[in-house]
A tleap script that builds the chain and sets N, CA, C and O, in Angstrom:
source leaprc.protein.ff14SB
mol = sequence {
  NMET LYS THR LEU LYS LEU ASN ASP LEU GLY
  LYS LYS VAL LEU VAL GLU ASN CYS GLN LYS
  VAL SER ILE LYS THR PHE ILE THR ASN ALA
  LYS THR LYS LEU LYS GLU ALA LEU LEU ARG
  VAL GLU LEU GLN HIE GLN ASN LEU ASP ILE
  GLN ILE GLY THR SER SER THR HIE ARG ASN
  GLY ILE ARG TYR TRP PHE VAL CYS PRO LEU
  CYS GLY ARG ARG ALA GLY MET LEU TYR VAL
  HIE PRO ILE THR SER ILE PHE GLY CYS ARG
  THR CYS LEU ASN LEU GLU TYR ARG SER ARG
  ARG TYR LYS GLY MET ILE GLU MET THR GLY
  ILE LYS CGLY
}
set mol.1.N position { 0.999 -1.196 -0.048 }
set mol.1.CA position { 0.011 -0.070 0.079 }
set mol.1.C position { 0.779 1.157 0.179 }
set mol.1.O position { 1.540 1.471 1.094 }
set mol.2.N position { 0.479 1.843 -0.913 }
set mol.2.CA position { 1.233 3.345 -1.155 }
set mol.2.C position { 0.841 4.112 -0.146 }
set mol.2.O position { -0.344 4.328 0.106 }
set mol.3.N position { 2.415 4.866 0.904 }
set mol.3.CA position { 1.708 6.163 1.934 }
set mol.3.C position { 1.429 7.216 1.137 }
set mol.3.O position { 1.912 7.409 0.021 }
set mol.4.N position { 0.461 8.062 1.842 }
set mol.4.CA position { 0.126 9.438 1.369 }
set mol.4.C position { 0.906 10.246 1.556 }
set mol.4.O position { 1.412 10.145 2.673 }
set mol.5.N position { 1.449 11.437 0.680 }
set mol.5.CA position { 1.982 12.106 1.348 }
set mol.5.C position { 1.262 14.093 1.023 }
set mol.5.O position { 0.338 14.548 0.350 }
set mol.6.N position { 1.959 14.497 1.622 }
set mol.6.CA position { 1.085 15.784 1.896 }
set mol.6.C position { 0.418 16.712 0.454 }
set mol.6.O position { -0.597 17.390 0.289 }
set mol.7.N position { 1.730 16.271 -0.533 }
set mol.7.CA position { 1.495 16.828 -1.922 }
set mol.7.C position { 0.383 16.044 -2.820 }
set mol.7.O position { -0.107 16.539 -3.834 }
set mol.8.N position { 0.126 15.047 -2.427 }
set mol.8.CA position { -1.102 14.120 -2.909 }
set mol.8.C position { -2.181 14.700 -3.109 }
set mol.8.O position { -2.964 14.621 -4.056 }
set mol.9.N position { -2.211 15.415 -1.995 }
set mol.9.CA position { -3.839 15.811 -1.552 }
set mol.9.C position { -4.367 16.988 -2.436 }
set mol.9.O position { -5.570 17.221 -2.553 }
set mol.10.N position { -3.381 17.716 -3.051 }
set mol.10.CA position { -3.748 18.736 -4.027 }
set mol.10.C position { -3.631 20.164 -3.249 }
set mol.10.O position { -2.800 20.309 -2.352 }
set mol.11.N position { -4.503 21.198 -3.641 }
set mol.11.CA position { -4.703 22.366 -3.312 }
set mol.11.C position { -4.867 22.343 -1.831 }
set mol.11.O position { -5.417 21.372 -1.312 }
set mol.12.N position { -4.372 23.474 -1.012 }
set mol.12.CA position { -5.123 23.562 0.319 }
set mol.12.C position { -6.374 23.809 0.559 }
set mol.12.O position { -7.165 24.521 -0.060 }
set mol.13.N position { -6.514 23.148 1.541 }
set mol.13.CA position { -8.230 23.249 1.910 }
set mol.13.C position { -8.290 24.217 3.338 }
set mol.13.O position { -7.406 24.301 4.191 }
set mol.14.N position { -9.466 24.836 3.319 }
set mol.14.CA position { -9.847 25.819 4.594 }
set mol.14.C position { -9.995 24.859 5.780 }
set mol.14.O position { -10.825 23.979 5.554 }
set mol.15.N position { -9.533 24.808 6.733 }
set mol.15.CA position { -9.938 24.496 8.121 }
set mol.15.C position { -11.209 24.550 8.341 }
set mol.15.O position { -11.690 23.462 8.658 }
set mol.16.N position { -12.141 25.673 8.276 }
set mol.16.CA position { -13.660 25.727 8.208 }
set mol.16.C position { -14.027 24.831 7.493 }
set mol.16.O position { -14.992 24.229 7.963 }
set mol.17.N position { -13.545 24.336 6.194 }
set mol.17.CA position { -14.429 23.449 5.483 }
set mol.17.C position { -13.960 21.694 5.969 }
set mol.17.O position { -14.201 20.759 5.206 }
set mol.18.N position { -13.383 21.522 7.122 }
set mol.18.CA position { -13.059 20.172 7.399 }
set mol.18.C position { -14.250 19.888 8.718 }
set mol.18.O position { -14.836 20.718 9.413 }
set mol.19.N position { -14.309 18.665 8.727 }
set mol.19.CA position { -15.235 18.127 10.048 }
set mol.19.C position { -14.211 18.291 11.225 }
set mol.19.O position { -13.007 18.055 11.125 }
set mol.20.N position { -14.714 18.633 12.110 }
set mol.20.CA position { -13.628 18.404 13.523 }
set mol.20.C position { -13.909 17.746 14.507 }
set mol.20.O position { -14.987 17.887 15.084 }
set mol.21.N position { -12.991 16.899 14.888 }
set mol.21.CA position { -13.052 16.209 15.920 }
set mol.21.C position { -12.381 15.909 16.886 }
set mol.21.O position { -11.346 15.244 16.909 }
set mol.22.N position { -13.134 16.551 18.018 }
set mol.22.CA position { -12.533 17.417 19.281 }
set mol.22.C position { -12.453 15.965 20.121 }
set mol.22.O position { -13.164 14.964 20.038 }
set mol.23.N position { -11.234 16.286 21.004 }
set mol.23.CA position { -11.102 15.230 22.356 }
set mol.23.C position { -12.018 15.678 23.231 }
set mol.23.O position { -12.820 14.840 23.643 }
set mol.24.N position { -12.136 17.134 23.748 }
set mol.24.CA position { -12.893 17.336 24.237 }
set mol.24.C position { -14.433 17.016 24.678 }
set mol.24.O position { -14.958 16.904 25.786 }
set mol.25.N position { -15.072 16.887 22.988 }
set mol.25.CA position { -16.238 16.501 23.126 }
set mol.25.C position { -16.372 14.999 23.402 }
set mol.25.O position { -17.195 14.592 24.223 }
set mol.26.N position { -15.616 14.224 22.762 }
set mol.26.CA position { -15.340 12.790 23.537 }
set mol.26.C position { -15.622 12.659 24.963 }
set mol.26.O position { -16.520 12.077 25.571 }
set mol.27.N position { -14.601 13.366 25.346 }
set mol.27.CA position { -14.502 13.490 26.859 }
set mol.27.C position { -15.803 13.962 27.321 }
set mol.27.O position { -16.144 13.346 28.331 }
set mol.28.N position { -16.586 14.769 26.969 }
set mol.28.CA position { -17.535 15.617 27.789 }
set mol.28.C position { -18.882 14.404 27.418 }
set mol.28.O position { -19.881 14.261 28.123 }
set mol.29.N position { -18.671 13.865 26.531 }
set mol.29.CA position { -19.964 12.963 26.175 }
set mol.29.C position { -19.716 11.657 26.880 }
set mol.29.O position { -20.669 11.094 27.419 }
set mol.30.N position { -18.339 11.056 26.924 }
set mol.30.CA position { -18.295 10.360 27.837 }
set mol.30.C position { -18.426 10.292 29.489 }
set mol.30.O position { -18.704 9.309 30.176 }
set mol.31.N position { -18.170 11.491 29.862 }
set mol.31.CA position { -18.494 11.919 31.176 }
set mol.31.C position { -19.839 11.799 31.368 }
set mol.31.O position { -20.221 11.229 32.390 }
set mol.32.N position { -20.785 12.307 30.433 }
set mol.32.CA position { -22.221 12.364 30.824 }
set mol.32.C position { -23.037 11.178 30.808 }
set mol.32.O position { -23.996 11.002 31.560 }
set mol.33.N position { -22.458 10.013 29.549 }
set mol.33.CA position { -22.822 8.736 29.778 }
set mol.33.C position { -22.707 8.036 30.970 }
set mol.33.O position { -23.592 7.323 31.445 }
set mol.34.N position { -21.395 8.282 31.548 }
set mol.34.CA position { -20.833 7.622 32.701 }
set mol.34.C position { -21.571 7.876 33.919 }
set mol.34.O position { -21.875 6.947 34.667 }
set mol.35.N position { -21.890 9.129 34.174 }
set mol.35.CA position { -22.927 9.861 35.153 }
set mol.35.C position { -24.387 9.322 35.260 }
set mol.35.O position { -25.116 9.217 36.246 }
set mol.36.N position { -24.564 9.059 34.146 }
set mol.36.CA position { -26.147 8.513 33.846 }
set mol.36.C position { -26.270 7.184 34.107 }
set mol.36.O position { -27.293 6.726 34.616 }
set mol.37.N position { -25.055 6.322 33.721 }
set mol.37.CA position { -25.083 5.127 33.954 }
set mol.37.C position { -24.694 4.712 35.373 }
set mol.37.O position { -25.055 3.592 35.734 }
set mol.38.N position { -24.070 5.402 36.137 }
set mol.38.CA position { -23.590 5.113 37.461 }
set mol.38.C position { -25.329 5.444 38.496 }
set mol.38.O position { -25.881 4.629 39.234 }
set mol.39.N position { -25.815 6.932 38.164 }
set mol.39.CA position { -27.032 7.228 38.781 }
set mol.39.C position { -28.044 6.181 38.419 }
set mol.39.O position { -28.781 5.904 39.366 }
set mol.40.N position { -28.256 5.594 37.433 }
set mol.40.CA position { -29.201 4.395 37.402 }
set mol.40.C position { -28.827 3.060 37.918 }
set mol.40.O position { -29.736 2.315 38.284 }
set mol.41.N position { -27.747 2.719 37.982 }
set mol.41.CA position { -26.913 1.594 38.488 }
set mol.41.C position { -27.219 1.697 40.083 }
set mol.41.O position { -27.541 0.681 40.698 }
set mol.42.N position { -27.139 2.608 40.552 }
set mol.42.CA position { -27.160 3.170 42.128 }
set mol.42.C position { -28.529 3.260 42.641 }
set mol.42.O position { -28.853 3.026 43.805 }
set mol.43.N position { -29.456 3.684 41.508 }
set mol.43.CA position { -30.618 3.688 42.017 }
set mol.43.C position { -31.262 2.309 41.873 }
set mol.43.O position { -32.149 2.120 42.704 }
set mol.44.N position { -31.055 1.372 41.088 }
set mol.44.CA position { -31.169 -0.151 41.107 }
set mol.44.C position { -30.469 -0.761 42.566 }
set mol.44.O position { -31.102 -1.498 43.322 }
set mol.45.N position { -29.380 -0.423 42.763 }
set mol.45.CA position { -28.850 -1.263 43.687 }
set mol.45.C position { -29.766 -0.816 44.935 }
set mol.45.O position { -29.732 -1.688 45.803 }
set mol.46.N position { -30.418 0.071 45.218 }
set mol.46.CA position { -31.152 0.651 46.298 }
set mol.46.C position { -32.804 0.498 45.805 }
set mol.46.O position { -33.695 1.184 46.306 }
set mol.47.N position { -33.023 -0.464 44.801 }
set mol.47.CA position { -34.176 -0.801 44.686 }
set mol.47.C position { -35.100 0.390 44.720 }
set mol.47.O position { -36.020 0.371 45.538 }
set mol.48.N position { -34.974 1.269 44.039 }
set mol.48.CA position { -35.578 2.530 43.738 }
set mol.48.C position { -35.831 2.687 41.993 }
set mol.48.O position { -34.974 2.639 41.110 }
set mol.49.N position { -37.402 2.900 41.854 }
set mol.49.CA position { -37.831 2.773 40.630 }
set mol.49.C position { -37.762 4.350 40.065 }
set mol.49.O position { -38.742 4.730 39.425 }
set mol.50.N position { -36.693 5.254 40.262 }
set mol.50.CA position { -37.283 6.282 40.152 }
set mol.50.C position { -36.532 6.646 38.553 }
set mol.50.O position { -35.653 5.960 38.032 }
set mol.51.N position { -37.080 7.766 38.034 }
set mol.51.CA position { -36.254 8.087 36.900 }
set mol.51.C position { -35.648 9.247 36.814 }
set mol.51.O position { -36.259 10.097 37.463 }
set mol.52.N position { -34.477 9.749 36.161 }
set mol.52.CA position { -33.776 10.626 36.001 }
set mol.52.C position { -33.970 11.629 35.113 }
set mol.52.O position { -33.978 11.403 33.903 }
set mol.53.N position { -34.125 12.707 35.564 }
set mol.53.CA position { -34.234 13.748 34.299 }
set mol.53.C position { -33.290 14.863 34.104 }
set mol.53.O position { -32.965 15.172 35.251 }
set mol.54.N position { -32.627 15.693 33.216 }
set mol.54.CA position { -31.896 16.412 33.087 }
set mol.54.C position { -32.275 17.924 32.686 }
set mol.54.O position { -33.430 18.068 32.286 }
set mol.55.N position { -31.557 18.938 32.732 }
set mol.55.CA position { -31.845 19.921 32.419 }
set mol.55.C position { -30.342 21.079 31.972 }
set mol.55.O position { -29.422 20.932 32.777 }
set mol.56.N position { -30.117 21.897 31.094 }
set mol.56.CA position { -29.254 22.195 30.669 }
set mol.56.C position { -28.852 23.310 31.491 }
set mol.56.O position { -29.794 23.963 31.939 }
set mol.57.N position { -27.425 23.781 31.874 }
set mol.57.CA position { -26.857 25.181 32.832 }
set mol.57.C position { -26.828 26.214 31.709 }
set mol.57.O position { -27.341 26.049 30.602 }
set mol.58.N position { -26.278 27.119 32.051 }
set mol.58.CA position { -25.950 28.428 31.391 }
set mol.58.C position { -24.543 28.290 30.558 }
set mol.58.O position { -24.245 28.916 29.541 }
set mol.59.N position { -23.639 27.172 31.348 }
set mol.59.CA position { -22.355 27.023 30.617 }
set mol.59.C position { -22.299 25.801 29.520 }
set mol.59.O position { -21.315 25.346 28.937 }
set mol.60.N position { -23.572 25.449 29.439 }
set mol.60.CA position { -23.816 24.221 28.643 }
set mol.60.C position { -23.529 22.756 29.422 }
set mol.60.O position { -23.349 21.673 28.865 }
set mol.61.N position { -23.535 22.994 30.679 }
set mol.61.CA position { -23.493 21.804 31.455 }
set mol.61.C position { -24.998 21.108 31.402 }
set mol.61.O position { -25.950 21.508 30.732 }
set mol.62.N position { -24.958 19.916 32.322 }
set mol.62.CA position { -25.948 19.136 32.389 }
set mol.62.C position { -26.097 18.822 33.865 }
set mol.62.O position { -25.169 18.286 34.472 }
set mol.63.N position { -27.332 19.167 34.508 }
set mol.63.CA position { -27.802 18.883 35.955 }
set mol.63.C position { -28.658 17.827 35.752 }
set mol.63.O position { -29.365 17.586 34.774 }
set mol.64.N position { -28.532 17.277 36.685 }
set mol.64.CA position { -29.467 15.847 36.610 }
set mol.64.C position { -30.707 16.313 38.139 }
set mol.64.O position { -30.471 17.025 39.114 }
set mol.65.N position { -31.908 15.605 37.787 }
set mol.65.CA position { -32.659 16.008 38.630 }
set mol.65.C position { -33.896 14.486 38.730 }
set mol.65.O position { -34.089 13.826 37.708 }
set mol.66.N position { -34.357 14.250 39.584 }
set mol.66.CA position { -35.375 13.249 39.906 }
set mol.66.C position { -36.401 13.634 39.337 }
set mol.66.O position { -36.699 14.827 39.394 }
set mol.67.N position { -37.139 12.786 38.697 }
set mol.67.CA position { -38.279 13.160 38.263 }
set mol.67.C position { -39.328 12.304 39.102 }
set mol.67.O position { -39.288 11.074 39.097 }
set mol.68.N position { -40.301 13.058 39.848 }
set mol.68.CA position { -41.204 12.693 40.672 }
set mol.68.C position { -42.221 11.723 40.228 }
set mol.68.O position { -42.689 12.161 39.177 }
set mol.69.N position { -42.908 10.340 40.624 }
set mol.69.CA position { -43.225 9.513 39.967 }
set mol.69.C position { -44.821 9.822 40.176 }
set mol.69.O position { -45.728 9.409 39.452 }
set mol.70.N position { -44.943 10.620 41.302 }
set mol.70.CA position { -46.668 11.065 41.383 }
set mol.70.C position { -47.155 12.195 40.130 }
set mol.70.O position { -48.073 12.029 39.327 }
set mol.71.N position { -46.134 13.509 40.256 }
set mol.71.CA position { -46.429 14.387 39.338 }
set mol.71.C position { -45.926 14.545 38.125 }
set mol.71.O position { -46.469 15.170 37.213 }
set mol.72.N position { -44.442 13.750 38.062 }
set mol.72.CA position { -43.741 14.265 36.870 }
set mol.72.C position { -42.943 15.388 36.842 }
set mol.72.O position { -42.606 15.755 35.716 }
set mol.73.N position { -42.559 16.018 37.763 }
set mol.73.CA position { -41.896 17.336 37.523 }
set mol.73.C position { -40.532 16.848 38.173 }
set mol.73.O position { -40.407 15.770 38.754 }
set mol.74.N position { -39.641 17.682 38.016 }
set mol.74.CA position { -38.108 17.314 38.512 }
set mol.74.C position { -37.948 17.980 39.580 }
set mol.74.O position { -38.252 19.155 39.788 }
set mol.75.N position { -37.233 16.873 40.602 }
set mol.75.CA position { -37.036 17.728 42.081 }
set mol.75.C position { -35.407 17.077 42.294 }
set mol.75.O position { -34.760 16.139 41.829 }
set mol.76.N position { -35.226 18.013 43.134 }
set mol.76.CA position { -33.576 17.507 43.550 }
set mol.76.C position { -33.679 16.393 44.642 }
set mol.76.O position { -32.819 15.527 44.802 }
set mol.77.N position { -35.057 16.533 45.522 }
set mol.77.CA position { -35.245 15.898 46.595 }
set mol.77.C position { -36.677 15.375 46.258 }
set mol.77.O position { -37.602 15.960 45.694 }
set mol.78.N position { -36.595 14.002 46.804 }
set mol.78.CA position { -37.698 13.029 46.965 }
set mol.78.C position { -37.817 12.321 48.430 }
set mol.78.O position { -36.886 11.871 49.097 }
set mol.79.N position { -39.208 12.340 48.758 }
set mol.79.CA position { -39.286 11.610 50.197 }
set mol.79.C position { -40.222 10.522 49.971 }
set mol.79.O position { -40.969 10.375 49.003 }
set mol.80.N position { -40.078 9.743 51.043 }
set mol.80.CA position { -41.011 8.610 51.397 }
set mol.80.C position { -41.640 9.271 52.416 }
set mol.80.O position { -41.093 9.825 53.370 }
set mol.81.N position { -43.128 9.172 52.115 }
set mol.81.CA position { -44.031 9.209 53.312 }
set mol.81.C position { -44.041 8.318 54.453 }
set mol.81.O position { -43.910 7.098 54.350 }
set mol.82.N position { -44.174 8.847 55.378 }
set mol.82.CA position { -43.853 8.072 56.691 }
set mol.82.C position { -45.019 7.197 57.080 }
set mol.82.O position { -44.636 6.177 57.653 }
set mol.83.N position { -46.317 7.289 56.943 }
set mol.83.CA position { -47.715 6.463 56.654 }
set mol.83.C position { -47.835 5.603 55.754 }
set mol.83.O position { -48.087 4.424 56.004 }
set mol.84.N position { -47.673 6.061 54.601 }
set mol.84.CA position { -47.987 5.260 53.058 }
set mol.84.C position { -46.852 4.663 52.381 }
set mol.84.O position { -46.967 3.678 51.651 }
set mol.85.N position { -45.523 5.381 52.669 }
set mol.85.CA position { -44.378 4.627 52.102 }
set mol.85.C position { -44.243 4.986 50.593 }
set mol.85.O position { -43.462 4.509 49.770 }
set mol.86.N position { -45.282 6.028 50.419 }
set mol.86.CA position { -45.196 6.275 48.567 }
set mol.86.C position { -43.978 7.490 48.571 }
set mol.86.O position { -43.704 8.423 49.326 }
set mol.87.N position { -43.502 7.032 47.507 }
set mol.87.CA position { -42.191 8.081 46.934 }
set mol.87.C position { -42.843 9.156 46.284 }
set mol.87.O position { -43.783 8.977 45.510 }
set mol.88.N position { -42.256 10.562 46.643 }
set mol.88.CA position { -42.921 11.639 45.904 }
set mol.88.C position { -42.105 12.636 46.356 }
set mol.88.O position { -41.146 12.417 47.097 }
set mol.89.N position { -42.554 14.177 45.790 }
set mol.89.CA position { -41.918 15.306 46.184 }
set mol.89.C position { -42.671 15.987 47.398 }
set mol.89.O position { -43.628 15.646 48.093 }
set mol.90.N position { -41.967 16.923 47.368 }
set mol.90.CA position { -42.824 17.821 48.882 }
set mol.90.C position { -44.030 18.230 48.497 }
set mol.90.O position { -45.001 17.995 49.217 }
set mol.91.N position { -44.162 18.904 47.307 }
set mol.91.CA position { -45.417 19.432 47.211 }
set mol.91.C position { -46.619 18.072 46.841 }
set mol.91.O position { -47.758 18.085 47.308 }
set mol.92.N position { -46.236 17.261 46.176 }
set mol.92.CA position { -47.352 15.785 45.977 }
set mol.92.C position { -47.623 15.120 47.507 }
set mol.92.O position { -48.772 14.767 47.772 }
set mol.93.N position { -46.593 14.960 48.470 }
set mol.93.CA position { -47.006 14.503 49.538 }
set mol.93.C position { -47.419 15.649 50.773 }
set mol.93.O position { -47.571 15.351 51.958 }
set mol.94.N position { -47.537 16.806 50.282 }
set mol.94.CA position { -48.210 17.706 51.018 }
set mol.94.C position { -47.363 18.074 52.239 }
set mol.94.O position { -47.933 18.360 53.293 }
set mol.95.N position { -45.983 18.081 52.144 }
set mol.95.CA position { -45.110 18.182 53.276 }
set mol.95.C position { -44.294 19.483 53.598 }
set mol.95.O position { -43.656 20.047 52.709 }
set mol.96.N position { -44.322 19.864 54.659 }
set mol.96.CA position { -43.625 21.305 55.149 }
set mol.96.C position { -42.426 20.942 55.904 }
set mol.96.O position { -42.015 19.847 56.287 }
set mol.97.N position { -41.895 22.307 56.044 }
set mol.97.CA position { -40.597 22.371 56.844 }
set mol.97.C position { -41.510 22.824 58.427 }
set mol.97.O position { -42.579 23.429 58.346 }
set mol.98.N position { -40.876 22.410 59.863 }
set mol.98.CA position { -41.290 22.197 60.774 }
set mol.98.C position { -41.155 24.197 60.943 }
set mol.98.O position { -42.114 24.838 61.376 }
set mol.99.N position { -40.094 24.745 60.603 }
set mol.99.CA position { -40.049 26.036 61.106 }
set mol.99.C position { -41.090 27.183 60.246 }
set mol.99.O position { -41.352 28.345 60.557 }
set mol.100.N position { -41.548 26.391 59.080 }
set mol.100.CA position { -42.470 27.069 58.554 }
set mol.100.C position { -43.861 26.858 59.403 }
set mol.100.O position { -44.662 27.783 59.541 }
set mol.101.N position { -44.038 25.745 59.874 }
set mol.101.CA position { -45.424 25.393 60.388 }
set mol.101.C position { -45.480 26.134 61.444 }
set mol.101.O position { -46.594 26.642 61.577 }
set mol.102.N position { -44.419 26.520 62.591 }
set mol.102.CA position { -44.810 26.931 63.575 }
set mol.102.C position { -44.355 28.370 63.507 }
set mol.102.O position { -44.720 29.074 64.448 }
set mol.103.N position { -43.633 28.927 62.577 }
set mol.103.CA position { -43.417 30.602 62.474 }
set mol.103.C position { -44.677 31.549 62.737 }
set mol.103.O position { -45.743 31.470 62.127 }
set mol.104.N position { -44.390 32.391 63.679 }
set mol.104.CA position { -45.193 33.194 64.134 }
set mol.104.C position { -46.125 32.821 65.240 }
set mol.104.O position { -47.116 33.501 65.510 }
set mol.105.N position { -45.737 31.552 65.980 }
set mol.105.CA position { -46.866 31.378 67.363 }
set mol.105.C position { -46.078 32.032 68.332 }
set mol.105.O position { -46.584 32.358 69.406 }
set mol.106.N position { -44.925 32.253 68.078 }
set mol.106.CA position { -44.556 33.157 69.605 }
set mol.106.C position { -44.796 34.574 69.621 }
set mol.106.O position { -45.127 35.156 70.655 }
set mol.107.N position { -44.638 35.173 68.476 }
set mol.107.CA position { -45.103 36.238 67.968 }
set mol.107.C position { -46.871 36.780 68.479 }
set mol.107.O position { -47.301 37.831 68.956 }
set mol.108.N position { -47.480 35.557 68.115 }
set mol.108.CA position { -48.824 35.783 68.303 }
set mol.108.C position { -49.294 35.638 69.789 }
set mol.108.O position { -50.352 36.135 70.177 }
set mol.109.N position { -48.400 34.888 70.644 }
set mol.109.CA position { -48.867 34.874 72.058 }
set mol.109.C position { -48.490 36.232 72.745 }
set mol.109.O position { -49.111 36.568 73.754 }
set mol.110.N position { -47.444 37.067 72.207 }
set mol.110.CA position { -47.262 38.038 73.185 }
set mol.110.C position { -46.011 38.034 74.104 }
set mol.110.O position { -45.606 39.063 74.644 }
set mol.111.N position { -45.447 36.876 74.246 }
set mol.111.CA position { -44.290 36.818 75.033 }
set mol.111.C position { -43.184 37.342 74.278 }
set mol.111.O position { -42.846 37.128 73.114 }
set mol.112.N position { -42.609 38.192 75.320 }
set mol.112.CA position { -41.239 38.894 74.961 }
set mol.112.C position { -40.204 38.187 75.815 }
set mol.112.O position { -40.320 37.761 76.964 }
set mol.113.N position { -38.927 38.152 74.803 }
set mol.113.CA position { -37.783 37.169 75.220 }
set mol.113.C position { -36.903 38.367 76.143 }
set mol.113.O position { -35.854 38.062 76.710 }
savepdb mol mol.pdb
quit
């Protein structure tokens, strides 16, 4: 087989007319696929049937989210209801924080510290 020399290609071609193959793109794609695979394996390992969603960041990154099994919205945190053992987001399970629940109770009693 004859080896190809630079002059055998003919006239010079502009870089802009060539297809680009970037190592950075390959690494980014590999990292994304690896993260998704690790998340799915970890969820399976813990016997959780939860979908993973993504969104784009302003710097072309990817942010991962849980998809609420009840409403389908993305959430960074899912909860297990203490009575029904149902998975869901805070909105679907009608959960609230203790600090919000008792906010204002001291001010209403007129007790001054």
